C-alpha positions in Angstrom: -0.1 0.0 0.1 2.6 2.5 -1.2 2.2 6.1 -0.8 1.4 7.8 -4.3 4.8 9.4 -4.0 7.8 8.1 -2.3 10.7 9.7 -0.9 12.2 8.5 -4.6 9.8 10.2 -6.4 9.8 13.5 -4.8 13.9 13.8 -4.9 13.4 12.6 -8.6 11.4 15.2 -9.5 13.6 17.6 -7.8 16.6 16.5 -10.0 14.3 16.6 -13.1 13.4 20.4 -12.2 17.1 21.3 -12.0 18.3 19.4 -15.2 15.3 21.6 -16.8 16.4 24.6 -15.6 20.2 25.2 -16.1 22.1 28.5 -15.0 21.8 31.1 -17.8 24.5 31.5 -20.2 27.2 34.4 -20.2 29.7 35.4 -22.6 31.9 37.3 -20.3 34.9 36.7 -18.2 37.7 34.2 -19.6 35.3 33.1 -22.2 34.4 36.5 -23.5 38.5 37.4 -23.2 39.1 34.3 -25.7 36.7 35.6 -28.3 38.4 39.1 -27.9 41.6 37.7 -28.8 40.5 34.9 -31.4 37.8 37.4 -33.2 40.7 39.5 -35.2 41.9 36.2 -36.7 38.6 34.6 -38.0 36.8 35.3 -41.2 34.9 37.9 -41.5 31.5 36.4 -40.7 32.9 35.4 -37.5 34.3 38.5 -36.8 31.3 40.5 -37.2 29.5 38.1 -34.9 31.8 38.3 -32.1 32.7 41.9 -32.7 28.9 42.5 -32.2 27.8 40.1 -29.2 25.3 42.8 -28.0 23.5 42.1 -31.3 24.3 38.2 -31.9 25.3 37.3 -28.4 22.3 35.1 -28.4 22.9 32.9 -31.1 26.8 32.3 -30.4 25.3 31.0 -26.9 23.1 28.6 -28.4 25.7 27.4 -30.8 28.3 26.8 -27.9 25.3 25.2 -25.8 25.1 22.9 -28.2 28.5 21.5 -27.4 29.1 20.0 -24.0 32.5 21.2 -23.9 31.6 24.5 -24.8 28.8 24.5 -22.7 30.8 24.1 -19.6 32.5 27.5 -20.9 29.7 29.6 -20.5 27.4 28.7 -17.5 27.2 27.2 -14.4 26.9 23.5 -14.9 24.4 21.0 -13.4 25.3 17.1 -13.5 23.4 14.8 -11.2 25.9 12.1 -10.4 24.5 9.8 -7.3 21.5 8.9 -6.1 20.3 6.5 -3.2 17.3 5.3 -2.1 15.8 2.1 -0.5 18.3 -0.5 0.7 15.5 -3.5 -1.0 13.5 -3.5 -3.7 10.3 -4.2 -1.7 10.9 -1.7 1.0 9.8 1.7 0.9 12.3 4.6 1.3 12.4 6.3 4.4 14.3 8.9 2.8 16.9 9.5 -0.6 19.7 11.2 -1.0 21.0 12.8 -4.4 24.5 14.4 -5.0 24.4 17.2 -8.0 27.8 18.6 -9.3 28.2 22.1 -10.0 31.0 23.6 -11.8 30.6 27.2 -11.0 31.1 29.9 -13.3 33.0 33.2 -12.3 30.0 35.6 -11.0 28.0 32.6 -9.4 29.0 31.5 -5.8 28.1 28.5 -3.8 25.1 30.7 -1.5 23.8 32.1 -5.2 23.9 28.1 -6.5 22.1 27.0 -3.6 19.5 29.5 -3.6 18.9 28.6 -7.7 18.8 24.8 -6.6 16.0 26.0 -3.3 14.3 28.2 -6.1 14.1 25.9 -9.1 13.0 22.8 -6.7 10.5 24.9 -4.7 9.8 21.7 -2.3 10.3 22.0 1.6 10.4 18.5 1.7 13.9 18.9 -0.2 17.0 19.5 2.3 19.8 21.4 0.6 23.1 21.1 1.6 26.7 21.6 0.5 28.8 18.2 0.7 32.5 17.6 0.0 35.7 19.4 0.7 36.1 20.0 -3.0 33.1 22.9 -2.6 35.0 26.1 -3.4 33.7 29.4 -5.1 35.4 29.9 -8.4 39.2 31.2 -8.6 39.4 34.8 -9.5 40.2 35.4 -13.6 43.9 35.9 -14.3 45.3 38.7 -15.3 46.4 39.3 -19.1 48.2 42.6 -18.7 51.1 40.7 -17.0 54.9 40.2 -18.1 54.4 36.6 -16.7 51.2 35.9 -19.2 53.5 37.2 -21.9 56.1 34.7 -20.8 53.7 32.1 -21.5 52.5 33.3 -24.6 55.6 33.6 -25.9 56.7 29.9 -25.1 53.5 28.4 -26.4 54.1 30.1 -29.8 57.6 29.2 -29.8 56.8 25.7 -29.2 53.6 25.6 -31.3 54.0 28.2 -33.9 51.3 27.1 -36.0 48.9 27.5 -32.9 46.6 31.4 -31.7 47.2 31.8 -28.2 44.3 33.0 -26.3 43.0 32.9 -22.7 40.1 30.5 -21.5 37.4 29.1 -19.3 39.3 26.2 -17.2 36.2 24.1 -16.4 38.4 22.0 -13.8 39.2 22.1 -10.1 43.1 22.2 -9.4 45.3 22.5 -6.5 46.4 25.7 -8.1 43.0 27.2 -6.1 45.1 27.2 -3.0 47.9 29.6 -4.2 44.9 32.2 -5.4 45.9 34.5 -2.0 49.4 35.0 -3.2 49.1 35.8 -6.9 46.4 36.6 -9.4 48.9 35.5 -12.2 47.6 31.5 -12.2 47.5 30.2 -15.9 45.8 27.1 -15.7 47.6 25.6 -19.2 49.0 22.4 -19.8 50.1 21.9 -23.5 48.2 18.6 -24.8 46.4 18.2 -28.0 43.0 17.3 -27.9 42.0 15.2 -31.3 38.5 14.1 -32.0 37.2 11.7 -28.9 39.7 12.8 -26.5 38.3 14.8 -24.1 35.4 12.0 -23.7 38.2 9.8 -22.4 39.8 11.9 -19.3 39.1 10.2 -16.2 37.5 7.4 -18.5 38.2 4.6 -20.6 41.2 4.9 -22.9 42.8 8.3 -21.7 45.6 9.2 -23.7 47.7 11.6 -25.6 50.2 10.9 -28.2 53.7 10.2 -28.2 54.4 13.1 -30.4 52.5 15.2 -27.9 54.2 13.7 -25.0 57.6 15.1 -26.4 56.1 18.6 -27.2 55.1 19.1 -23.8 58.8 18.1 -22.5 60.1 20.8 -24.9 57.7 23.1 -23.7 58.6 23.0 -20.0 62.4 23.0 -20.5 61.4 26.0 -23.2 58.9 27.9 -20.2 61.8 27.2 -17.6 64.4 28.9 -19.9 62.2 31.9 -20.5 61.2 32.5 -16.9 64.9 32.8 -16.0 65.6 35.2 -18.1 
């Protein structure tokens, strides 16, 4: 004689609401700076788009949102990762628990994410609490008008002369966040070529880089140490 909705049903509805009400997209911060750097190097049509984001911003956002990798650079992402309910198939759950992972974009914060979750779920039966030791606000956007950025930019061009150098939004947590109080010049860069399908393997099946890229990484760090010592 089950009720019309169990704890699992209540929580499932809450998770569904979160997935259907994503955080708004924003072309600003490091992602906005990336377009400022790359736009002059693009064909005329793309240059016109990125030079007039006040008009074409919605179109650019919709195109970026269509790719999971690009979508993570323009909004705080929402990913339900864990779900727990009853201990047995014929026992009603007295409670249910879910974990939702948020990668917080600059401009948002832990309090604003919690408020978004509370407002979106709109159900007092669901308790909302931050969990885990990795919960932290996004790191500050690193400075570009710095001699340290110039060293990094020059090193990249020396080792990879065929590429354009531009800032970008890094969507993972690294230990560099512990140095945020020491310097604004923190650049989360690793010279890895990501070919088709390579991003899908990060922290998963068949995680890999090419032997050629491995050699380039070694050359890059040698050159970076040399340039930094000048």
